[in-house]
C-alpha positions as CSV (number, residue, x, y, z in Angstrom):
1,M,-19.4,33.4,30.9
2,K,-17.6,30.4,32.4
3,K,-20.5,27.9,33.2
4,L,-21.3,28.4,28.9
5,V,-17.7,27.7,28.4
6,L,-18.0,24.3,30.8
7,V,-21.5,23.8,29.1
8,L,-19.7,24.0,25.9
9,T,-15.7,22.3,26.6
10,V,-18.6,19.7,28.1
11,L,-20.7,19.6,24.9
12,S,-17.8,19.1,21.9
13,A,-16.5,16.7,24.0
14,A,-19.4,14.6,25.0
15,F,-20.3,15.7,20.6
16,V,-16.0,14.0,19.9
17,S,-16.0,10.7,21.7
18,S,-19.3,9.8,19.9
19,A,-18.2,11.0,16.8
20,Q,-15.3,9.1,17.5
21,T,-17.1,5.5,16.6
22,G,-15.4,4.1,13.8
23,K,-15.2,0.6,12.1
24,N,-11.5,-1.0,13.0
25,E,-11.5,-3.8,10.1
26,I,-8.2,-6.2,9.2
27,G,-8.0,-6.3,5.4
28,V,-6.2,-9.0,3.5
29,G,-5.5,-10.1,-0.5
30,A,-4.1,-10.3,-3.1
31,D,-1.8,-7.5,-5.2
32,L,-1.5,-6.6,-8.7
33,G,1.8,-4.4,-10.1
34,L,1.6,-2.7,-13.4
35,P,4.7,-0.8,-13.7
36,T,5.4,2.4,-15.0
37,G,8.2,4.4,-16.5
38,D,12.3,3.1,-16.6
39,F,10.5,0.3,-14.5
40,K,7.7,-1.2,-17.1
41,K,11.0,-1.2,-19.4
42,A,12.7,-3.8,-17.2
43,Y,10.1,-5.7,-15.6
44,K,6.6,-6.7,-16.4
45,L,3.3,-6.9,-14.1
46,G,3.9,-7.9,-10.4
47,F,2.0,-9.8,-8.9
48,G,1.6,-10.2,-4.1
49,G,-0.6,-10.0,-1.2
50,Y,-0.8,-7.2,1.1
51,V,-2.5,-6.9,5.1
52,K,-3.6,-3.7,6.0
53,G,-5.3,-2.5,9.2
54,L,-7.8,0.2,9.2
55,Y,-8.3,1.8,12.4
56,G,-11.6,3.5,12.4
57,I,-11.8,7.4,13.6
58,G,-15.0,9.0,12.9
59,S,-18.2,8.1,11.2
60,A,-16.3,7.9,7.6
61,G,-12.3,8.0,8.0
62,Q,-10.2,5.2,9.4
63,I,-6.1,5.2,9.9
64,T,-4.5,3.0,7.8
65,L,-1.2,1.1,8.5
66,T,-0.5,-1.0,4.8
67,T,2.2,-3.8,4.4
68,G,2.7,-7.0,2.1
69,Y,4.7,-8.3,-0.9
70,T,5.1,-7.9,-4.2
71,T,7.3,-10.3,-6.7
72,Y,8.1,-8.4,-10.4
73,S,10.4,-10.9,-13.2
74,A,11.8,-9.2,-15.6
75,K,11.8,-8.9,-19.7
76,S,13.1,-11.3,-21.6
77,E,15.7,-8.8,-23.3
78,V,16.4,-7.9,-20.5
79,L,18.2,-11.0,-19.1
80,D,19.7,-11.7,-22.3
81,A,20.8,-7.7,-22.4
82,M,22.5,-8.9,-18.2
83,E,23.2,-12.4,-19.1
84,V,21.3,-14.0,-16.9
85,D,18.2,-16.4,-16.4
86,K,16.3,-14.8,-12.8
87,M,16.2,-10.9,-12.1
88,K,13.6,-9.9,-9.8
89,V,12.8,-7.1,-8.0
90,G,11.3,-7.4,-5.2
91,I,8.9,-4.9,-3.4
92,I,7.2,-4.4,1.0
93,P,5.6,-1.2,1.4
94,I,5.1,0.0,5.0
95,L,3.1,2.8,4.4
96,A,0.7,5.2,6.5
97,G,-2.7,6.5,5.7
98,Y,-5.8,7.4,5.9
99,R,-8.8,5.7,4.3
100,H,-12.0,8.4,3.9
101,N,-15.4,6.1,2.8
102,F,-18.3,8.5,1.5
103,D,-21.3,5.2,0.5
104,G,-18.4,2.3,-0.4
105,F,-15.9,4.5,-2.5
106,Y,-13.8,5.7,-0.8
107,A,-10.3,8.0,-1.4
108,E,-6.7,6.8,0.1
109,P,-3.7,8.7,-0.2
110,A,-0.1,7.3,2.2
111,I,3.2,7.7,2.7
112,G,6.4,5.8,5.0
113,Y,8.7,3.2,3.8
114,G,9.4,0.1,1.0
115,I,12.1,-2.2,1.0
116,L,13.4,-3.4,-2.5
117,R,14.4,-6.6,-2.7
118,N,17.0,-7.5,-5.7
119,K,17.9,-10.2,-7.2
120,F,20.1,-11.5,-9.6
121,K,21.3,-15.4,-11.1
122,S,23.4,-16.9,-13.9
123,E,24.8,-20.1,-14.0
124,Q,27.2,-18.7,-17.4
125,F,28.5,-17.0,-14.4
126,D,27.9,-19.1,-11.3
127,I,26.2,-15.7,-10.1
128,D,23.9,-15.9,-7.4
129,L,23.5,-12.1,-5.2
130,S,20.0,-10.8,-3.1
131,E,20.4,-7.7,-1.9
132,S,18.0,-4.7,0.2
133,T,17.6,-0.6,0.5
134,G,14.9,1.5,1.4
135,A,13.4,3.7,0.3
136,F,10.7,6.9,0.0
137,T,7.7,5.2,-0.5
138,W,4.0,6.8,-1.7
139,S,0.8,5.7,-2.7
140,L,-2.4,7.3,-3.9
141,G,-5.4,4.7,-3.9
142,A,-9.2,4.7,-4.3
143,G,-11.9,2.2,-4.5
144,Y,-14.8,0.5,-3.8
145,V,-16.0,-1.8,-0.2
146,V,-19.0,-3.9,-1.4
147,N,-20.2,-6.2,1.6
148,K,-16.5,-6.7,2.8
149,F,-14.9,-7.2,-0.3
150,D,-12.4,-4.9,-1.4
151,I,-11.3,-3.9,-4.8
152,G,-9.0,-0.6,-5.3
153,L,-6.7,1.0,-7.6
154,R,-3.7,3.2,-6.6
155,Y,-0.7,4.2,-7.9
156,Q,2.7,4.0,-5.8
157,S,6.5,5.4,-6.1
158,S,9.4,3.8,-4.5
159,S,12.5,6.8,-4.8
160,K,15.3,6.5,-3.6
161,D,19.0,7.5,-5.7
162,G,17.5,9.3,-7.9
163,S,15.6,6.2,-9.4
164,T,12.0,5.6,-8.9
165,F,9.8,2.4,-8.8
166,G,6.4,3.4,-10.1
167,L,3.6,0.7,-10.7
168,F,-0.3,0.6,-11.0
169,G,-1.9,-1.1,-8.0
170,L,-5.2,-2.8,-8.3
171,R,-6.6,-4.6,-5.2
172,I,-8.6,-6.6,-4.7
173,G,-9.5,-9.0,-1.1
174,Y,-11.4,-9.0,2.4
175,N,-12.5,-6.7,5.7
176,F,-12.8,-8.0,8.9
177,S,-14.7,-6.8,10.8
178,L,-12.6,-6.4,14.6
179,A,-14.4,-5.5,18.0
180,K,-14.0,-2.1,19.2
């Protein structure tokens, strides 16, 4: 019996170590964000970029770490109502996730922290303010990779003190392979 357990343990370890051959990559690209909910009432389409580390586990999985910066400008009616010349929100997500690949397609949930940067500027009142705060952030995404080009859609939400910054995002990028 002990020999059987030993043989099964060795075979399991060999299988697990051979199954740990995954793709390690760095992805970079452009990011578009379409605000939703209350965030949509005040802000226009956001533009930015991202960097994503992908660490391969198994034959179809990757642990991900994503960051970037996307900026959103306030709509003109909001600027007029607040009597400011410029009002912007920048979102810097720091998200850890898991990507599961299905023959080019993938699904990718992630959770983490988001840094929200607010900027206000008014010549009339001689105001130039900026502030930052952090918030719990999560996302759920899916996409397709072909010839290392990555196109993905996601829903992302940051919540702080009863306020939610939700958005639908579109990412277009390129994944560079890293040697193991």
